[in-house]
C-alpha positions as CSV (number, residue, x, y, z in Angstrom):
1,X,97.6,97.1,119.4
2,X,98.8,100.4,120.6
3,X,101.1,99.8,123.3
4,X,100.7,101.8,126.7
5,X,104.5,103.2,126.4
6,X,107.0,103.6,123.4
7,X,109.1,100.4,122.6
8,X,112.7,100.3,121.8
9,X,113.7,100.7,118.3
10,X,115.7,97.5,118.6
11,X,112.7,95.7,119.8
12,X,110.5,96.9,116.7
13,X,113.1,96.1,114.3
14,X,113.4,92.6,115.6
15,X,109.8,92.1,115.4
16,X,110.0,93.5,111.9
17,X,112.7,90.8,111.0
18,X,110.3,88.1,112.4
19,X,107.3,89.3,110.6
20,X,109.3,89.2,107.2
21,X,110.7,85.5,107.6
22,X,108.1,83.9,105.3
23,X,108.3,86.7,102.9
24,X,109.6,86.0,99.4
25,X,113.6,87.0,99.0
26,X,114.1,90.7,97.8
27,X,117.7,90.2,96.8
28,X,119.6,87.8,95.0
29,X,119.3,85.2,92.1
30,X,116.3,83.5,93.3
31,X,113.9,86.9,93.2
32,X,111.5,86.0,90.3
33,X,108.5,88.3,91.1
34,X,107.3,91.6,92.5
35,X,111.2,93.1,93.5
36,X,113.9,93.6,91.3
37,X,117.4,93.4,92.5
38,X,120.5,95.2,90.6
39,X,122.9,92.9,92.6
40,X,124.7,96.0,93.4
41,X,125.1,97.2,97.2
42,X,126.5,100.3,96.3
43,X,123.5,101.3,94.3
44,X,121.0,100.2,96.9
45,X,123.0,102.3,99.4
46,X,122.5,105.4,97.4
47,X,118.9,104.7,96.8
48,X,118.3,104.3,100.4
49,X,120.5,107.4,101.6
50,X,118.7,109.6,99.0
51,X,115.3,108.2,99.9
52,X,115.9,108.7,103.7
53,X,117.0,112.2,103.2
54,X,113.8,113.2,101.3
55,X,111.7,111.3,103.7
56,X,109.8,114.3,105.0
57,X,109.6,116.3,101.9
58,X,105.9,116.5,100.8
59,X,105.8,116.7,96.9
60,X,102.2,118.3,97.3
61,X,103.4,122.0,96.7
62,X,106.5,122.0,94.5
63,X,106.6,125.8,95.1
64,X,107.1,124.9,98.8
65,X,109.5,122.0,98.0
66,X,111.2,123.0,94.8
67,X,114.0,120.5,95.4
68,X,111.2,118.0,94.1
69,X,110.8,120.0,90.7
70,X,114.5,119.5,90.1
71,X,114.6,115.9,90.7
72,X,111.2,115.1,88.9
73,X,112.6,117.2,85.6
74,X,115.9,115.1,85.9
75,X,114.2,111.9,86.2
76,X,111.6,112.5,83.5
77,X,114.3,113.7,81.1
78,X,116.5,110.6,81.7
79,X,113.6,108.4,80.9
80,X,112.6,110.4,77.6
81,X,116.1,110.2,76.4
82,X,115.6,106.5,76.2
83,X,112.0,106.4,74.8
84,X,111.8,108.5,71.8
85,X,111.9,111.9,73.8
86,X,114.2,114.6,74.8
87,X,114.5,116.8,77.9
88,X,111.7,118.8,76.5
89,X,109.3,115.9,76.5
90,X,106.4,116.5,78.9
91,X,105.9,113.8,81.9
92,X,104.9,113.1,85.1
93,X,106.5,111.0,87.9
94,X,104.0,108.7,89.5
95,X,104.1,106.1,92.3
96,X,103.6,103.1,90.0
97,X,102.4,101.4,86.7
98,X,98.8,101.5,87.9
99,X,98.9,105.2,88.5
100,X,100.6,105.9,85.4
101,X,97.8,103.9,83.3
102,X,95.0,105.6,85.3
103,X,96.5,109.1,84.4
104,X,97.1,107.8,80.7
105,X,93.4,107.0,80.9
106,X,92.2,110.3,82.4
107,X,94.0,112.3,80.1
108,X,92.5,110.4,77.4
109,X,89.0,110.7,78.8
110,X,89.5,114.3,79.7
111,X,90.4,115.3,76.2
112,X,87.3,114.4,74.9
113,X,84.7,115.9,77.1
114,X,82.2,115.5,74.0
115,X,82.0,111.6,74.6
116,X,79.3,111.1,77.3
117,X,80.3,107.3,77.2
118,X,83.9,106.8,76.6
119,X,85.5,103.6,75.7
120,X,89.0,102.2,75.1
121,X,90.2,99.2,72.9
122,X,92.9,97.1,74.5
123,X,94.2,93.5,73.7
124,X,93.1,91.0,76.0
125,X,96.9,90.9,77.4
126,X,96.5,94.3,78.3
127,X,97.7,94.4,82.2
128,X,94.6,94.4,84.7
129,X,95.5,98.1,85.5
130,X,93.4,99.3,82.3
131,X,90.4,97.3,83.8
132,X,91.0,99.2,87.2
133,X,91.5,102.8,85.2
134,X,88.2,101.8,83.5
135,X,86.5,101.0,86.5
136,X,87.7,104.0,88.6
137,X,87.4,106.7,85.6
138,X,84.0,104.8,84.0
139,X,85.6,104.2,80.6
140,X,84.1,101.0,79.2
141,X,86.7,98.5,77.9
142,X,86.6,96.8,74.8
143,X,89.1,93.7,75.0
144,X,90.1,92.2,71.6
145,X,91.5,88.7,71.1
146,X,95.0,88.3,70.4
147,X,97.0,85.6,68.2
148,X,96.6,82.3,70.4
149,X,100.0,81.3,69.1
150,X,102.3,84.5,69.4
151,X,99.8,86.1,72.1
152,X,100.6,89.4,70.1
153,X,97.8,91.8,69.4
154,X,96.0,92.0,66.4
155,X,95.9,95.5,64.7
156,X,93.0,94.8,62.4
157,X,90.9,93.5,65.2
158,X,91.6,96.4,67.1
159,X,90.7,98.7,64.3
160,X,87.4,96.9,63.8
161,X,87.2,97.4,67.7
162,X,87.1,101.1,67.6
163,X,83.6,103.0,67.7
164,X,82.6,106.7,67.7
165,X,82.9,106.7,71.6
166,X,86.5,105.2,71.5
167,X,89.0,107.6,73.3
168,X,92.0,105.7,73.5
169,X,93.9,102.6,71.8
170,X,96.2,100.6,74.0
171,X,99.2,98.3,73.4
172,X,102.0,96.7,75.4
173,X,105.7,96.7,75.5
174,X,105.7,94.1,76.4
175,X,102.5,92.6,77.7
176,X,103.4,91.2,81.2
177,X,101.9,87.5,81.0
178,X,103.9,86.4,78.1
179,X,106.5,89.2,77.7
180,X,105.8,89.5,74.1
181,X,105.7,93.3,72.1
182,X,102.5,94.2,70.5
183,X,103.0,95.3,66.8
184,X,103.2,99.0,68.2
185,X,103.5,100.6,64.9
186,X,100.5,99.1,63.3
187,X,98.4,99.5,66.2
188,X,99.7,103.2,66.7
189,X,98.6,103.8,62.8
190,X,95.2,102.3,63.5
191,X,94.9,105.0,66.1
192,X,96.1,107.8,64.3
193,X,94.0,107.1,61.4
194,X,91.0,107.7,63.6
195,X,92.5,110.4,65.1
196,X,92.5,108.7,68.4
197,X,95.5,108.7,71.1
198,X,97.6,105.5,71.7
199,X,99.0,104.6,75.1
200,X,101.8,102.2,75.4
201,X,102.2,100.1,78.4
202,X,105.8,99.8,78.8
203,X,105.6,99.8,82.6
204,X,107.6,96.6,82.7
205,X,109.6,96.9,79.6
206,X,110.2,100.5,79.1
207,X,113.4,100.6,81.2
208,X,114.6,97.1,80.0
209,X,113.9,97.0,76.3
210,X,116.2,99.7,75.2
211,X,119.3,97.9,77.0
212,X,118.3,94.7,75.8
213,X,118.6,96.0,72.1
214,X,121.9,97.4,73.0
215,X,123.0,94.0,74.2
216,X,121.7,92.7,70.7
217,X,118.4,91.5,71.2
218,X,115.7,92.2,68.0
219,X,113.7,94.6,69.8
220,X,110.8,96.3,67.7
221,X,110.1,99.9,67.7
222,X,107.7,100.7,70.6
223,X,108.2,104.1,72.0
224,X,107.5,108.0,71.1
225,X,109.5,107.5,68.2
226,X,106.9,105.7,66.6
227,X,104.5,108.0,64.9
228,X,100.9,107.7,66.4
229,X,102.3,106.9,69.9
230,X,100.9,109.6,71.9
231,X,102.0,108.4,75.5
232,X,104.1,105.7,77.2
233,X,104.4,104.5,80.8
234,X,107.6,103.3,82.1
235,X,108.0,102.1,85.8
236,X,111.5,102.5,87.4
237,X,110.9,100.5,90.2
238,X,111.3,97.3,88.0
239,X,114.0,97.2,85.7
240,X,115.2,101.0,86.9
241,X,116.0,98.9,89.9
242,X,114.8,101.9,92.1
243,X,112.7,101.7,95.3
244,X,109.1,101.5,95.2
245,X,106.9,103.1,93.8
246,X,108.5,104.9,91.1
247,X,107.3,105.2,87.4
248,X,107.1,107.8,84.7
249,X,104.4,108.6,82.4
250,X,105.6,110.5,79.2
251,X,103.4,112.5,76.8
252,X,103.9,113.5,73.2
253,X,102.6,116.9,74.0
254,X,102.0,119.2,76.9
255,X,98.2,119.5,76.2
256,X,97.4,115.8,76.8
257,X,99.5,115.9,80.2
258,X,97.4,118.8,81.1
259,X,94.4,116.8,80.8
260,X,95.8,114.3,83.2
261,X,96.3,117.1,85.9
262,X,93.5,117.9,88.4
263,X,92.9,121.4,90.1
264,X,90.5,122.6,92.5
265,X,89.8,126.0,93.5
266,X,85.9,125.4,94.7
267,X,86.5,125.3,98.2
268,X,87.8,127.9,101.0
269,X,91.3,126.2,101.1
270,X,94.5,126.5,99.2
271,X,94.1,125.9,95.5
272,X,95.1,122.3,94.8
273,X,96.7,121.2,91.7
274,X,97.9,117.5,91.5
275,X,99.9,115.9,88.8
276,X,99.1,112.4,90.1
277,X,96.0,110.6,91.8
278,X,98.0,111.4,95.2
279,X,97.7,115.0,96.8
280,X,100.4,114.8,99.6
281,X,103.1,112.3,98.9
282,X,106.6,111.7,100.1
283,X,109.8,112.5,98.0
284,X,111.7,109.6,99.0
285,X,110.6,107.4,95.9
286,X,111.7,110.3,93.6
287,X,114.8,110.8,95.1
288,X,115.4,107.1,95.2
289,X,114.6,106.6,91.7
290,X,116.8,109.6,90.9
291,X,119.8,108.1,93.0
292,X,119.4,104.7,91.5
293,X,119.4,106.2,87.5
294,X,122.8,108.3,88.5
295,X,124.5,105.7,90.5
296,X,123.9,103.0,87.7
297,X,124.4,105.3,84.5
298,X,124.2,104.1,81.0
299,X,126.8,101.5,81.6
300,X,125.4,99.7,84.5
301,X,122.3,99.4,83.0
302,X,123.5,98.2,79.9
303,X,125.5,95.3,81.6
304,X,122.4,94.5,83.7
305,X,120.6,94.2,80.2
306,X,122.9,91.9,79.0
307,X,123.1,89.7,82.1
308,X,119.1,89.7,82.3
309,X,119.1,88.7,78.5
310,X,121.9,85.8,78.9
311,X,119.8,84.5,81.9
312,X,116.4,84.4,79.7
313,X,118.0,82.7,76.9
314,X,119.3,79.9,79.0
315,X,116.2,79.6,81.0
316,X,114.1,79.2,77.8
317,X,116.7,76.8,76.2
318,X,116.6,74.9,79.5
319,X,112.5,74.7,79.9
320,X,112.6,73.1,76.4
321,X,114.5,70.1,77.8
322,X,112.3,69.4,80.6
323,X,109.7,67.0,79.7
324,X,106.1,68.3,80.0
325,X,107.1,71.8,79.9
326,X,107.2,75.0,77.3
327,X,107.5,78.6,77.1
328,X,104.3,80.1,75.7
329,X,105.2,82.4,73.0
330,X,108.6,84.0,72.0
331,X,109.5,86.2,75.2
332,X,111.3,89.6,73.9
333,X,111.7,91.0,77.4
334,X,112.9,88.8,80.2
335,X,109.6,87.7,81.5
336,X,108.8,84.0,80.9
337,X,105.7,82.2,81.0
338,X,105.8,78.4,81.2
339,X,102.5,76.1,80.2
340,X,102.1,72.5,80.1
341,X,99.3,70.2,79.0
342,X,100.3,67.3,80.7
343,X,101.2,68.8,84.1
344,X,99.6,70.5,87.0
345,X,101.1,73.8,86.7
346,X,100.0,75.1,90.0
347,X,101.5,72.1,91.6
348,X,104.5,72.9,89.8
349,X,104.6,76.2,91.6
350,X,104.2,74.8,94.9
351,X,106.7,72.4,94.7
352,X,109.3,74.9,93.0
353,X,108.7,77.3,96.0
354,X,109.6,74.7,98.2
355,X,112.9,74.4,96.4
356,X,113.3,78.1,96.8
357,X,112.0,79.6,93.4
358,X,108.6,81.6,93.4
359,X,106.5,81.0,90.3
360,X,103.7,83.2,89.8
361,X,100.4,81.6,88.8
362,X,98.2,83.2,85.9
363,X,94.8,81.8,85.3
364,X,93.3,80.7,81.7
365,X,91.2,83.5,80.2
366,X,89.4,84.2,76.9
367,X,90.8,81.0,75.4
368,X,94.6,81.8,76.5
369,X,96.1,79.0,78.4
370,X,96.9,79.0,82.3
371,X,100.8,79.4,82.9
372,X,103.1,80.1,85.7
373,X,105.4,83.3,85.2
374,X,109.0,84.1,85.9
375,X,110.6,87.5,86.1
376,X,114.5,87.3,85.3
377,X,116.5,90.5,86.3
378,X,120.3,91.4,86.0
379,X,121.0,89.2,88.9
380,X,119.2,86.0,87.6
381,X,121.9,84.4,85.6
382,X,123.8,83.1,88.8
383,X,120.6,81.0,89.9
384,X,119.4,79.6,86.5
385,X,121.1,76.4,86.9
386,X,119.7,76.1,90.2
387,X,116.2,77.2,89.1
388,X,116.3,74.6,86.0
389,X,117.0,71.6,88.5
390,X,114.3,73.0,90.8
391,X,111.8,72.8,87.7
392,X,113.0,69.4,86.6
393,X,112.7,67.8,89.9
394,X,109.3,69.3,90.4
395,X,108.1,68.2,87.0
396,X,109.4,64.7,87.7
397,X,107.5,64.5,91.0
398,X,104.3,65.3,89.4
399,X,104.7,63.8,86.0
400,X,102.7,60.5,86.9
401,X,99.8,62.5,88.3
402,X,99.0,64.1,84.7
403,X,97.3,67.3,84.5
404,X,95.3,69.5,87.2
405,X,92.1,67.9,88.0
406,X,89.7,70.5,89.6
407,X,87.2,69.0,91.8
408,X,84.0,69.6,90.1
409,X,81.9,69.3,93.7
410,X,84.1,72.5,94.5
411,X,83.3,74.2,91.2
412,X,79.6,73.6,91.7
413,X,79.3,74.6,95.1
414,X,81.1,77.8,94.5
415,X,78.7,78.7,91.6
416,X,75.9,78.5,94.4
417,X,77.2,80.9,97.0
418,X,76.2,84.4,97.3
419,X,79.9,85.6,97.8
420,X,78.7,89.3,97.7
421,X,76.8,89.0,100.8
422,X,78.7,86.2,102.8
423,X,80.5,87.5,106.0
424,X,84.3,87.0,106.5
425,X,83.9,84.3,109.1
426,X,81.6,82.1,106.9
427,X,84.1,82.5,103.9
428,X,87.0,81.8,106.2
429,X,85.5,78.6,107.5
430,X,85.0,77.3,103.9
431,X,88.6,77.8,103.0
432,X,90.1,74.5,104.4
433,X,87.5,72.5,102.0
434,X,89.1,74.5,99.3
435,X,92.5,73.8,99.8
436,X,93.9,76.4,102.2
437,X,96.1,75.8,105.0
438,X,97.6,78.5,107.2
439,X,101.1,79.3,107.4
440,X,103.3,76.2,108.9
441,X,106.6,76.1,110.5
442,X,109.8,75.5,108.5
443,X,110.9,72.1,107.6
444,X,113.9,70.9,109.1
445,X,117.0,71.5,106.8
446,X,117.5,69.5,103.7
447,X,114.0,68.4,103.5
448,X,112.5,70.9,101.3
449,X,113.0,69.0,98.1
450,X,112.4,65.6,99.2
451,X,108.6,65.3,99.1
452,X,108.6,66.0,102.7
453,X,106.0,68.6,104.8
454,X,107.7,71.7,102.7
455,X,107.0,70.2,99.3
456,X,103.2,69.5,100.3
457,X,102.9,73.1,101.8
458,X,105.3,75.2,100.7
459,X,108.1,77.3,102.1
460,X,107.9,78.3,105.7
461,X,104.8,80.7,106.2
462,X,103.6,79.6,102.4
463,X,100.5,77.2,102.3
464,X,100.3,75.3,99.2
465,X,98.3,77.0,96.7
466,X,97.6,74.6,94.1
467,X,94.1,73.4,94.9
468,X,92.9,76.9,95.2
469,X,94.5,78.1,92.1
470,X,93.0,75.0,90.1
471,X,89.8,75.9,91.5
472,X,89.9,79.6,90.4
473,X,91.1,78.5,87.1
474,X,88.3,76.3,86.7
475,X,85.8,79.5,87.3
476,X,84.8,82.0,85.3
477,X,86.9,85.7,85.9
478,X,83.8,87.0,87.5
479,X,83.6,84.3,90.1
480,X,87.5,84.5,90.5
481,X,87.1,88.1,91.2
482,X,84.7,87.7,94.2
483,X,86.5,84.9,95.7
484,X,89.8,87.2,95.6
485,X,88.1,90.0,96.9
486,X,86.4,88.3,99.6
487,X,89.6,86.2,100.4
488,X,91.6,89.7,100.6
489,X,88.9,90.9,103.1
490,X,89.4,87.6,105.2
491,X,93.1,87.7,105.1
492,X,93.2,91.2,106.9
493,X,90.5,89.9,109.6
494,X,91.2,87.7,112.5
495,X,89.3,84.9,111.2
496,X,92.6,83.0,109.5
497,X,94.4,83.5,113.0
498,X,95.7,79.8,114.1
């Protein structure tokens, strides 16, 4: 509620600290998802101060704020220099990977105004952002199965999926779920043979793979140096360690970048031209990204790449020693998917979180197995031993229970529900039966790893999610989507308040 009178700053900051108490960590070796930590306080300080220095600058009109032009040109050129381009490579600074992908899809669609019902060909492992872009921009998706052992896209299957209405072919470097790089050279060649643009989604890997290659990892060619690749997206708020949101979309030629732009002069106000989906936008993320790149430099990123690679190799080797767990595919980035045919993976995630490590749940889809996901960064090496201990203990706790057993009665019940028209209050009332518990108080010190309350419910403020995740995993994707949309609606309503 809006207070009748203004509150003191100290009071506001104290409340923020309280609200953040149950959040995942954002710094340190226990960070495994959603945020990326360089482990260097001086780099964070540089980014924070630059961000705040540009807090009130509006990137809507670059002629009014020419500093944004200088910063964007510098950031785009820096990214291009590591991704097969140079200072003249056309690019756009965006708010994140999803916006970069949406603009790449828009550019491909608008470059072919003669196609009334445009389509794009993507491997089934392509990021959900392509589905979102397709839904927003009305570009139909043709998803293609991948190799079930390597999880890499099949170039010939993608070639077969192309039609006269195809406007874009997509590949990943790497795909997020299993951290493997698609055969970019072959897929780009397929696209070029058909005179189609090929976009490489390197949102998670674009600013990681080059440094891993410098550290000795075998990284296949994936960027604009590959013939046939016409655009590539690269997030800087991931392995660039910049504040969110910061991403760069590069194009091979300026004509395709022009197709990503939007302009409107058909109204009585000022002529609008936008390089991104946003119009008004703060310049803080741009300044933060620029400052982070400058503060770390090539040597800094090279060292972080070496450390992340070491952490990944140690984790993969350690998982192989834990009965019941396996790494899916052969990760080429520092993203690891853990699978199991004998353990309840989502219960493993709950118990690991109670021990301080968040494992991101990933559902089965199109014949690909469910898994839990870990992202390793430059500071992860210090926590690998503890992470492996947590995984081993959690697996031991669950071994006697066997694989997940989703309740068939709940699966059948969900199939009968009219989720589209159900109101929030009714849906909230059903959640306890599905296994949802509201946030709980922290467990006493020392009890989180001994099968007590924290193990059953997760860490403070984090309800156990195994029952719900296993239910979702047992449902087809369209029902999952209805449930999670309804859940988000309820989450932002008062119906889950204790």
